Every structure is written in structure tokens, then in C-alpha cells.
N, C-alpha and C positions, 0 to 999 in steps of 0.2 A: 505494498500499500505506500502510496507515492505522498510524501509531505503536502503537496498541494491538496491531495485529496483527503486528508486527516484535517486539514483545517478547513474545507469546503463542509464537514459536517456539522459546522457552526461549536464549533469549541466542545463535542460531545467525546467522552471518555471512548479510548480505544481497547474495548474491552474483548475483540474479537483479534486480538493481536497475540499469533503465536507465540511463545517469548521459544527458544531455542534450550533442551538441556547443558547445552554448551554454556551458553551466556551466561546461566545459572549459577554454574559451577564455578565461576569466575568473578562473580558478586560475592565479596567476605563483608565479614559482619562485626561489630564492635567487638566481640567476643573472641573470633576466630586466629586460632594458632596461627594461620596463614597470612601473612603482609600483603598488603596492596601494593601493587607496582604504582599506581594511576590510581588517584584521590581527584573527585572531579566534584567542585561546590557549589551551589545555587543557591545564592540569597533569594528567598521568595518573600510576597507581599501579596498575597491574595491571587492566587496565580493557578488556582484549580483548573481553570482553562485549557491552560498547554502543559502542564509540569508532568502529565504523562507521555506526554509525544515527545516531550524533552529527554525523559530517563529512559524510554526506548530506543532511543538515539544513541543515548550513551553507552548502553549493552550495544548496539549493535559496534559502535566504536572498540571496545574492549573487545569482542568476538573477533572485529580484525586486526588487532594488534596483536589479540592472544595472552595478553597480560590480566593478573588478578587488579581488578578493582575496587574501591566504594564510591559510594556516594553520599556526599554529606550536605545535608536541603538548610540552611541556616532560616530557619523561617520565624517570622512574626506577623501572620494571616491570621484573619476571623471569619475564613472560611476553610473548606475540607482538604485546602491545599497539604497538610501534614499527613492529614490521614490517607490521603491517595499517594503519597512517598513513601508512606511505612509500608504499605501493601505491597508495592513495590520495590521493596529492599533496600529502601534508602536508610541513611540515619539522621534522623531527624534535631537539630538542636536548637532551643531557642536564644538567641541573644538576648544578654539582660539591658540592651540599649537599643531604641531604634536609629535606625539609619542605613545606605548602603555600605556604607566600610564597616561601620559597628558590625554589620552581620558576616561580613569579610574576616574581620579580624577574630570574631569569636570562633566562626567556623576553622580557620588555621590552627587555632588552639587544639581541632581534634582531627586534623588529618595525619594520616600514617604513610603514603604515598614516597616515593620515591621523585613523583612527578604529582603537581598539583595543575587541574585546568581548572577554569574558573567560565562563567556564564552567565546570560540570565535565562529565567524559565519560562519567557513569556512566547519561545517558538521562535524569537526572531535570528535565532544563531542554529544552524544544522547539526546538533554535537556529532553528527556520521559524519563531518569532515574533520574529528578531532585527529584521528590518526597521522594527518599529513602535518599538525602542528608536534606530533611527540617526536614524528620521524625524523622532522628537520633539527628538533632540538638534538635529538640524539647524534645524528649524522653532523653536525656543524658543532657540536659539543656550546650549544648557546646556554646563555641562562635562561630567557625567555623566550620563548617564540608569539606574535601576537596576530590574530586573524585580520586581514585588513581590507575591511568592507569597501572604502575607495579604490581600491587598486583590485576589488574584485569583481561580482555582481551584485548589485541590488536591486531588487525585484519591486515592481510599480507599486508604491503605496506604503513600501516598506520605511522609508526615511523622507520627510517634509524636503521640498525642495531648495528652501533657506537651510537646513543642516545640513544637504548634500554638498552645496555648489557654495559657500557662505561660511555656515557657523563651525564646521566639522574641522574643513578645511584652514579659517583661519586660526582656531586655539592649537591645532595642529601644527602651524606655522610658529605660533607664538612660544609653545613648548620647545621648537628646535632649537629655536633661536634664543630662548634664556638657559638650554641644556643639553643641546649638541645631542641629545637620541635619535635624531636622523632616521624616524618612523613619518609612515606615511597616513596613519589613520588613529592620532592618541585615544581616540574616547572608543574604541573598538573595547566589546567587554569579554572576550570571548579570547583568554591566553594560555598557555602552558608554562608553568615555571618550578624550574626543579625547587626540591626542598629546601636543599641547602642553601641554594642564593635568597630563597622568602626568608627564611631564618636571620639571612644579614640583613634585608632590611628593615628600616625603622619606618614603620607604618603607625601614624598617627589620627590619620582625620576619621571623623563619623559619618559623611557625607557623601553627595556624589563626589566629590573632588578625590576620592581616593583611590578613582581611576586615574587620573592623574598622578599624583604621589609616586606609584607605585614604579608607574615610568623615570618620571623625574628623579626617584632615590638609587632606582635600577645605573641608570645613566652618570649619575652623580660620585658613582660608587664604580664605577669601568667598565657594567658588566654588557655581556653581550646579547644584544637584541637583534632578533630576525623577525622577520614578517612573511605572512604567506597567503595569498587571497583566497576569502571565503563568501560565501554566499550570504547575504542579509535578506530575510524574509522580513514580511507585515507580520506584528505581533498579531496574539487573540488577547483579546481581556482588554481592559481598561487603561490607559498609560498613566504614567504616577510622575511623568518627567514635567518642568517650568521651564520651556526651553531658555528664557531671557534670565529668569533666576538660577538657572542652573550653570548656565553658560556665565555668567559674572561669578558666582562662584567657585570655575575654575580659573578665570582669570586672576582675580584677587591672590586666590592659593597660589598660581607660579610666580606672581609681581611681591609677593608678599614673605617669598622663599626664595627669592633673587634679587638682593636687597641693591647687587652690584647694579641693576636695571632698573630699581624702582628707585634709587637714590642717585649713586654714583655719579651714574651718565647724565640723569637732570641736572646736579650738583656742576659737575665740570662744564655743560654748558653753558647754565648761568652765569659761572666764575668767567668760564675765557672771554664771553660775550662781553659780562660788567667791565673786564678790563680791554677790551677793545675799545668800548666806548668809550672806557673814561680817556685810552689813550687818543683816539680821535678828536675826543671834545679839548684837550688840551691845547690840538693840534689845530683847531678849528678846521679839520675837513670838511670838506663841501662836495656833496654827492647831490648832480643839479642841481636844483633851485636850494635845497635842504643843506643845513650848514649846523654842523657840531656845533655845539656851545655849553652853556650853562644848564638850561634845562634838557640836555644830554646826558648832562655830566650827572646830573640825578638820579637819572635811570639807571646808569652806569655802575653809581655806586650800592644804588641799590638791589639789582643785580648780582653784584659782586656779596654781597650783604647774604641773600637769597642763598646763592651756591654755596655757600661757607655752612650757611646753618643746615642745610641739607644734605649737605656733605658729612656733618656730623651724625646725621640721624641714620648713614648707612654703619659709620662706624659704631652705634651703640645698638641696633640691630645685629648686628655680628658678633656680638659680645652675650646681648642679653638674649636672645630669640634661638641662636641656635639652627638659622636656616638652611636648608638643604644643599643651597648654593652658596658658599661665602664668598663673601667681595673679594678681589683677587689684585686688584689695583696698586699698584707702587706703595702709593701712602697710608692706604690704610694699611698694607702688610709691613711700613716701617711701623709706624704706630701702634700695631699689635706686640710687633719684635721690642721695640725700645719704650713705650709709651713707660711713665711715671707719674704720680700726683705733679712733684717736684719740677720736673721739666715741662709738663705740660703747663702748669701755673706760672712758671717763669717767665715761657713763652707770651700765656699771656697778658701778662703786667709790663712785659718787654713793647709789643704793641699798643697795649692801652699806653702807656709812658710817653711813646712817639707823638701818639696822635693828642695827646693833652697837651703836651711841648707845644704841638706846633698850633693847637688853640689858644695857650697860652700866650708864646709870642704873640700872637694876630690882637689878642687883648692888649697886652703892653704897647705895642707898638701904636694901637689906636689910641691910647691913653695917651701916649707923650705928644703926638700931634696934634692935641687936645682936640679929640673925637672929628678930627678935620678929615681926614685919610681913612679911607674905607679899606680894611683888610684885604686882601684878594680871595674870595668868595673862593674860588675853584677848589685852592689848597685847604681853606675851611672845610670845605665838604668832605675831601677825601681824608682830611684829619678825625673827623668825627665818623667816618666809616671806619675808620683804624682804633678807634675809640670804644664802639661798639661790639666790631669782631674780639677785641682783646677781652671785655669786661665777660662775651660769649665763654671766649676761652677758658678762663679763669675756672668760671662757674660749670661749665662742660668737663674739665679735667675732674672736678671734684665728683660732679656724676658718674664720671667715667670710673674713676676709682672705686666707687662705690659697688657699680657695677659689679666690675672684676673682682672686689674682695668678697663681693658677696657669691659670685659664681664658684671661687674656689672653696 
């Protein structure tokens, strides 16, 4: 019976399916003395319409591979999903917390196979294709093998057009840019990973961003990731995704775990632009009919201060947040290696003193001339910027010292 025919039955359970004794003999339970080679994890939330078909396809895959296997269903359903799964020989566990990531993390504590396969139980993934992923993991010695929908066959109605041509490619591009993962479909839910590699990952997300975190952490740890084209089918049952909300959660998660891109690059852009504008303003540079002068100097000083402030956020986040991808720019590395409260505070005091001295000189000169000659405003603006940065540096040094001390 084809997957299309079973879907066309309106989601009814395929009770007429004949399961071979070979398949059943390969399926091991939690108390079996025989250890599984393959563990398949299904997170379920009211998937009674599709879970049976998925389990039957998993059994087909195990028969093709000729390996012992177990099926772990991590369930938070209120319908008959867990009962159906148990009837078909699956191990059903109930995570303590709701959420896509929490379901997987809880299930991972119960898996015993050398390889762990994951996928949704809504029939969008054809688990009969699992052998392709497992074989690539073995033949290419890959830590993780992902099924690529975008490089494979997406059936009509299986994926919204916006997701297929905009959302998923764009999020994948972000992830590849930030983490050098080199994948074509970052949010495919069908994957096979070696259990020893899985145990090396530090997976903390409880929601949908878990899918991104797995690739991000694997790429950052230098694991070998391969891809295999797969077929993506139309789901059965009600969708539980919120396109914009879940998409934003992925973007937010990727950015907050890559402070080098979130903070360092904008800081460098603001800082360099600010210095260029300051230099152009002192030179009175003219571009077309526009002339750089006092007004642009104000903007340049503000940009320089903003760049400095954003740059310190990159440093704080790398120490306090333990992101997946640490900032690796030279300035951050030098501060990490040589920072002490004394050196930071001293540098801040020196910058503050230089700015304050310049301002004091202007006030004295103004007083000596009987308040007649107005001091150069341009230098006073730069001096004020130095005072601000100096004060920030002193207090930032104390704050960074507190973070480092607390982390130790």
C-alpha cells in the first residue's frame, strides 16, 4: 500500500497492514537483552492520524537495513497517539515540560542505539527513506546526516510557497553564514546522528529553535554533517507551527548565540563610520553640494560612542552568556587574554583625563580672553566623546570583572 493511498483514507489507521515477523523480531523493547543498533525518536502532540503510518515505515526501514531497532515516542498528546504507539511496539515516554526541544531532549535520555534517527510523526517524512541516511552516516563516517527537502522532492501542498522559496532558504543562509554549517535545508526534521556525537552536543533549547541549535552546535564543534535528498509529503492532522513566530525564534536564537555577528560587526561598522565622518568633518570634505562640518562631526562622535558601547556588549555576552559561537575578533581575543580590572580601569581613566584636560583647557582659554574668543567647538565635541568613553570604560571594567569573577 503506497503512502499516498494511506493518506487518502482520511487519516484512518492502517489496521489491514500485514507486518512481517522479520520486522517484529528486529524491534526490541526497553527490557530486551538485545541492544538496538538504531533508535528512532518521534516527538508527538496529538498525532493519532499519522503515527501508525510513521511507525510502519520505520519498521520497513529497519527491515531494509537488517538491524535491531527501537522506537521512542516522546508524547504530550491528549488524543490516542500514545495508545496507538504502544500497540505497535513503541516505547512511549512523557517529557516533563512541553515544547519540541524538550520532547527530544527527554527522549534522548532513553535511547540506546548506536545511531539515533529523528523525525516528525505527521507523515511529512517518509521513514522508509531512513536507510539512505544511515548508509551515508556509515559509508562517509558522518556525525550527522540530514534529509534535505529543498534538494529533494517537495510534494504539492506539503510546504507553503513562502516557506519553500523564502523562509527556509533565508534561515538556512543565515545559519550557514553565522556558523559555517554548509547545509541546504537547515530546518529539515529528518536526521540521523551517531549517539556518541549526540552526547557531545550541548542542547539546551526547549522550543522549535532546537532544530537550529543541533546544527549550530555540531558545526561549531567541527562535526561532519552530510545531506541526502528526501521526499517531503503533505501532513495529516492539524499543523502546530506559527510561521512568523517560529521563524523569528530561529533568527533570534541564531543571533544571540553568535555575538560576533550580533554585536561585533555592527560595532565595527559604527566605529569605523564614526571615525571617517569625524576625519572628513575636520577636513571640511565636500561631496557634491554637501560639506562636512560641525553638524556631521556631531553625528561622527555619536557613531563612535555607539560603536564602542555595542562592542562592549559583544565582550560581556561572550563571558556571561556562553554562546555557541564565541566572538573571535582580535580585539575581543586580546581583552579575553590580558584583561584585568586594573588595566581596564586605568585605560578608562587615561581616556577620561585626556578628554577632561582638553575641555578644561578650552574653559581656561575662554576665561583668559574675557569670554570673548569662543573655543574651537570641534575639538570640544571630540573631547566630550572621550570623556563619555572613558567613564564607560571604567564602569565597564568593574562590571566585566564582576562577571569574570562570578564565572570563575
